[in-house]
C-alpha positions, 0 to 999 in steps of 0.5 A: 440332127441330135438324138433329141430331135430324132426322137421328137421326129419319130414320136411325131410320125408315130403319133400321126400314123397311129391316130390318122386312119388313112395312114397304114404300115404299108405307106412310105415316109420318104419312098424316093429317099428310101429307094436310094438308101436301098440301092446303097445297101444292096451295093454294100451287100453285094461287095462286102456282106455277101462275099463274107457270108459265102466265105463263112458258109465254108467254115466247119459246121461245128464252128458255124453252129457255135458262132450262131449259138454264141451270137444268139445267146447274146441276142436273147439278153434283150428278150429278157427285159422286153418279155417282162415289159410285154407281161409275157412271163412264160417267155421271160422264163424261157429267155432268162433260163436259156441265157443262164444255162447256155452262158454257164453249162453251154460255155459262154453260149457256144453250146445250146443245152437249154434247147435240149431241155425244152427252153425256146426263147423267141427274139423280142425287142422294144419295137415288138413290145410297142406292137404288143401294146397295140401301137401301129408300126407307122410308115415304112422307110430304109436306114443305111446299113441297118435296112428296112424299118418303120417309125415304131421299130426305129424308135424301138431300136433307140430304146433297145440300146438302153434296154439291152444288157449287152449294150449296157455293158459295151456301148453304154460303158456300164458294169453289170455283175462286174462284167464290162466291155467296149464298143468293139465288143458290141459292133463285132457281135452285131456284125457277126450276127448279120453275117450269120443271118446273111449266110443262112439266107443266101438262097432266099436272097438270091431267089428274091432277087431273081424272081422279084419285079420290084426288089425294093417292094419285095423286101418291104413286104417280107420285112413287114410280114416278118415283124407282124409274125414276131409281134404275134409270137408266131413260133413257126416264123421265128427263124427270121427270113430263112423260112420265106417262100418265094 
């Protein structure tokens, strides 16, 4: 199935979910398939991601903080156009100022001086932008490796790959301000971001696994609540899942 067919399917599901009052975000697109993908993802996590995250946690705190700052700074690049599309000019200023200061004074983002002067960018993407327009999330499903998503967020994920300045200069192989990269740069940063996120949530993940009667449903609930908080720009929940109470 090519990209155009995938986009048509996602748009159809999104429109159907939005205009049909009986379809809610908590409903599934393909539950049995999603549960199978979820089991696969958990095997990948148990055998690859979690061990790497545990090893990463043994690194010196300064090195972990620098890595987290670096990947966070790159992630903030997407927040700039997304905030602008949302009409959130305050957040646009925070994101733009944070990237500018951290990329220069902060030595390519390894330090975070922007935070010390009060700049607090939130994570924004095109899925959140659609949500800010009042577009419902559509049904829920699970992607291989990428994990939980909805019709709206999966459509947003595709748009992000064009909207994100970092993706523009890497996987899109374009130049921006005489800066360019390649696929390896993109996937290396995304992998490091995932490891950083997983290492921050080792205790929460273990607690969720231990206390959940249905782990699939628990992850679904956490994901949907987290995305709802992000769309509402709830600052207290901007730490992704590591503030989760189990």
